[in-house]
C-alpha positions in Angstrom: -16.5 -22.1 4.0 -16.0 -18.4 4.8 -19.2 -18.3 7.0 -18.1 -21.3 9.0 -14.6 -20.0 9.5 -15.9 -16.6 10.7 -18.2 -18.3 13.2 -15.3 -20.6 14.3 -13.1 -17.6 15.0 -15.8 -16.0 17.0 -16.3 -19.2 18.9 -12.7 -19.5 19.9 -12.6 -15.9 20.9 -15.8 -15.9 23.0 -16.0 -19.5 24.3 -12.4 -20.6 24.3 -10.8 -17.3 25.3 -8.0 -17.5 22.7 -5.7 -14.5 22.4 -6.0 -12.1 19.4 -2.7 -13.4 18.1 -3.9 -17.0 18.1 -7.1 -15.9 16.3 -5.2 -13.9 13.7 -2.8 -16.9 13.1 -5.7 -19.4 12.8 -7.5 -17.1 10.3 -4.3 -16.8 8.2 -3.8 -20.6 8.1 -7.4 -21.4 7.3 -7.7 -18.7 4.6 -4.7 -20.2 2.8 -6.4 -23.7 3.1 -9.6 -22.3 1.7 -7.7 -20.8 -1.3 -5.9 -24.2 -1.9 -9.2 -26.1 -1.5 -10.9 -23.7 -4.1 -8.1 -24.5 -6.6 -9.1 -28.2 -6.2 -12.8 -27.5 -6.7 -13.7 -27.9 -2.9 -15.9 -25.0 -1.7 -17.9 -26.6 1.1 -16.9 -28.3 4.3 -18.6 -31.6 3.4 -16.2 -32.0 0.5 -13.1 -32.0 2.7 -11.5 -35.4 2.7 -8.2 -37.1 3.4 -7.0 -36.8 -0.1 -7.4 -33.0 0.0 -5.5 -33.0 3.3 -2.7 -35.1 1.8 -2.3 -32.7 -1.1 -2.4 -29.7 1.3 0.4 -31.3 3.4 2.4 -31.9 0.3 1.9 -28.4 -1.0 3.1 -26.9 2.4 6.1 -29.2 2.4 7.1 -28.1 -1.1 6.9 -24.5 0.0 9.8 -25.3 2.3 7.8 -25.2 5.6 9.5 -26.9 8.5 7.7 -29.7 10.4 6.8 -27.4 13.3 5.3 -24.7 11.1 3.4 -27.4 9.0 2.0 -28.7 12.3 0.6 -25.2 13.1 -1.4 -25.4 9.9 -2.7 -28.8 10.8 -3.6 -27.8 14.3 -5.6 -24.8 13.0 -7.4 -27.1 10.5 -8.1 -29.8 13.1 -9.5 -27.2 15.6 -11.8 -26.0 12.8 -13.0 -29.5 12.1 -13.6 -30.1 15.8 -15.8 -27.0 15.8 -17.7 -28.3 12.8 -18.3 -31.6 14.5 -19.5 -29.8 17.6 -22.0 -27.8 15.5 -23.1 -31.0 13.7 -21.8 -29.6 10.4 -20.8 -32.3 8.0 -17.0 -32.6 7.3 -14.0 -34.8 7.8 -13.5 -36.2 11.3 -10.8 -34.1 13.1 -9.1 -37.1 14.6 -8.1 -38.3 11.1 -5.6 -35.4 10.9 -2.4 -36.5 12.5 0.6 -34.3 13.3 4.1 -35.0 12.1 6.7 -36.0 14.6 8.9 -33.1 15.6 12.5 -33.3 16.8 13.0 -33.3 20.5 12.9 -29.8 21.9 16.1 -28.4 23.2 15.9 -26.7 26.6 18.5 -24.0 27.2 19.0 -22.9 30.8 21.6 -21.3 33.0 23.7 -22.9 35.7 23.4 -21.5 39.2 26.8 -19.6 38.9 25.7 -18.1 35.6 22.4 -17.0 37.0 24.1 -15.2 39.9 26.4 -13.4 37.6 23.5 -12.4 35.3 21.3 -11.1 38.0 24.1 -9.2 39.7 25.1 -7.6 36.4 22.9 -4.6 37.4 24.0 -3.5 40.9 21.4 -0.8 41.2 23.5 2.3 41.0 20.6 4.3 39.5 17.0 4.1 38.6 17.7 2.4 35.3 19.8 -0.3 37.0 17.3 -0.7 39.7 14.6 -1.4 37.1 16.8 -3.8 35.1 17.7 -5.7 38.3 14.1 -5.9 39.3 13.2 -7.3 35.8 15.8 -10.1 36.0 14.9 -10.9 39.6 11.2 -11.1 38.6 11.7 -13.2 35.5 13.7 -15.9 37.4 11.7 -15.7 40.5 8.3 -16.2 38.8 9.1 -18.0 35.5 6.6 -15.8 33.7 6.7 -15.2 29.9 8.2 -11.9 28.7 4.8 -10.9 27.3 3.3 -11.5 30.7 6.0 -9.4 32.3 5.6 -6.3 30.2 1.8 -6.5 30.6 2.1 -6.3 34.4 0.6 -3.3 36.3 1.7 -2.2 39.7 -1.7 -3.2 41.1 -1.0 -6.8 40.2 2.0 -7.0 42.5 1.3 -7.8 46.2 4.7 -7.4 47.8 3.3 -8.1 51.3 2.0 -11.5 50.2 5.0 -12.2 47.9 2.7 -12.8 44.9 1.9 -11.5 41.5 -1.4 -11.9 39.6 -0.6 -12.7 36.0 -2.7 -12.6 32.9 -1.5 -15.5 30.8 -2.3 -17.0 27.4 -6.0 -16.7 26.4 -6.5 -14.2 29.3 -6.2 -17.0 31.9 -5.3 -15.6 35.3 -2.9 -17.3 37.6 -0.9 -16.4 40.7 2.9 -16.6 40.8 5.2 -16.0 43.7 8.3 -13.8 44.1 11.4 -14.6 46.1 12.7 -12.5 49.0 15.4 -11.2 46.7 12.9 -10.2 44.0 10.8 -8.5 46.6 13.7 -6.4 47.9 14.6 -5.2 44.4 11.0 -4.5 43.4 10.7 -2.4 46.5 13.8 -0.5 45.7 12.8 0.1 42.1 9.2 1.2 42.9 10.5 3.5 45.7 12.7 5.2 43.0 9.7 5.8 40.7 8.1 9.2 40.8 5.5 8.8 38.0 1.9 7.7 38.0 2.1 5.2 35.2 0.2 2.1 36.0 2.7 -0.2 34.3 5.1 -2.1 36.5 8.1 -1.8 34.2 8.4 1.5 32.3 10.9 3.1 30.0 13.4 5.4 31.9 13.5 8.9 30.6 16.1 11.6 31.2 15.1 15.3 31.8 16.0 16.1 28.1 13.3 13.7 26.9 15.8 11.0 25.7 14.9 7.5 26.8 17.7 5.5 28.3 16.2 2.5 26.4 16.8 4.3 23.1 14.7 6.6 20.9 13.3 10.0 21.8 9.9 10.4 23.3 7.7 12.9 25.1 6.5 10.2 27.4 7.9 7.1 29.0 5.3 4.3 29.2 5.4 0.6 29.3 8.4 -1.4 28.2 8.1 -3.6 25.1 9.1 -7.3 24.9 12.0 -6.3 22.6 13.3 -3.8 25.1 13.2 -6.5 27.9 15.1 -8.9 25.6 17.8 -6.3 25.1 18.0 -5.7 28.8 18.6 -9.5 29.4 21.2 -9.5 26.6 23.0 -6.6 28.1 23.0 -8.4 31.5 24.5 -11.5 29.9 27.2 -9.4 28.1 28.1 -7.7 31.4 28.2 -11.1 33.1 30.5 -12.6 30.5 28.0 -15.3 29.5 28.8 -16.3 25.9 25.7 -18.4 25.3 22.5 -16.8 24.0 20.4 -15.6 26.9 16.8 -14.6 26.5 13.9 -14.0 28.9 12.7 -17.5 27.9 16.0 -19.0 29.0 15.2 -17.6 32.4 11.8 -19.2 32.3 13.5 -22.5 31.5 16.0 -22.0 34.3 13.1 -21.3 36.7 11.4 -24.6 35.8 14.6 -26.6 35.8 15.5 -25.2 39.2 12.1 -26.2 40.7 12.2 -29.7 39.3 15.8 -30.3 40.4 14.8 -29.1 43.8 12.1 -31.8 44.1 9.0 -29.9 42.9 6.3 -32.1 41.4 5.4 -31.7 37.7 1.8 -30.6 38.3 2.9 -27.7 40.5 5.5 -26.5 38.0 2.8 -26.8 35.3 0.5 -24.5 37.3 3.2 -21.9 38.0 4.3 -21.8 34.3 0.7 -21.5 33.1 0.8 -24.5 30.8 -2.6 -25.7 29.8 -1.3 -29.3 29.5 1.2 -31.2 31.6 2.6 -32.6 28.4 4.2 -29.2 27.7 5.8 -29.2 31.1 7.2 -32.7 30.7 9.8 -31.4 28.3 11.8 -30.3 31.3 12.0 -33.8 32.7 14.6 -34.7 30.1 16.9 -32.1 31.7 16.2 -33.3 35.2 16.5 -37.0 34.2 20.1 -36.2 32.9 20.8 -34.6 36.2 19.7 -37.7 38.1 21.8 -39.9 35.8 24.8 -37.9 36.8 24.0 -38.2 40.5 23.6 -42.0 40.0 27.0 -42.3 38.3 28.7 -40.3 41.0 27.2 -42.1 44.0 26.4 -45.5 42.7 29.7 -46.3 40.9 31.1 -48.6 43.6 34.4 -50.5 43.1 34.2 -54.2 42.8 34.3 -55.8 46.2 32.8 -52.9 48.1 30.4 -54.2 50.5 27.1 -52.3 51.0 26.6 -50.5 54.3 25.0 -52.7 56.9 
C-alpha cells in the first residue's frame, strides 16, 4: 500500500490544497494503519475489509484514544479509500466507514463587558502595548485563527478599505473586515514601527537586543502563535478575567456576536473560513440559548394579561 499512500498524499497536496500539517498527520495515521494491516497479513488495498477496520478501531480504543482522536484516524482512512475509488483501485467502499458520535462541542466566549475589559487591558502607552492592543482588536474584529494572524504581512492589510486578505486552511484565500476601532489601533501600531519587516505583527526588541516577548535575539521577526497566546493570557490577567481566554475564544466571541446581532449562518461561515456550514452550526446552540432567554423574559405573561390590540 506504500505506493498508493504516497500518490494519495501527493494528490491531496496538489489537487486538494491540503496544508503540510494535514498531509503530515494523514501520513502518520495511514502508516500506523499499514503496520497494523501487515500484522494481520493484509498488504494490498483489495484485502481491506470491514473486519480489518473493526479490529483497527478496537486496537485504537484499547490504546486509550479518545473518540475525537479515533475519528481522525477514520477520517484519514476514509479519505484514502475515496481516493482509491476515484482512481478505480479496488478496495473497501469509503462510505462503509462510519465515524463515532462525539460529545457536543462546548463553545467558550466572552460577554460584552469582558471583551471591553480584555481589549482595553493594553492602553497603548508604548510600542509593545500598541502592538498587543492591535492584536486583540484584530482577533475580535476579524475572527481569524491565531495561525492566520501570525502569518499576516503588512501588504495584506488594506486599512483604507477596512479589509484584510487572509490565507486560511489549505491555502484558501478569503477577505475579512476590520472594525473602526481595529483600524485606529492598527494605524497607531504601524506608525510606531521603524523596521522593514514584512510581517504585520513582530517581536518587540529593546536596544540591548532583549526581546520584550522573552528570549534574546539579534533580530526581531514574526511573532509565533505561542507568543500571541501569551499576549491574550496577559490581557485576560490584567482585565481580571478568571476563565481561560485564548485567541480561539476571541474567534468564538466574534462568531457569537455576529449571530446574536442577526447575521445569517452562511455569511458567518464565509467570514470564519469554514469549508462546511455544519462546522459553523455549532454556534447556533449558543444563540438558541440566548433566544430562549429573550423568550422567557418577554413572553412570560401573567394569567389574565390580555394581548395588545
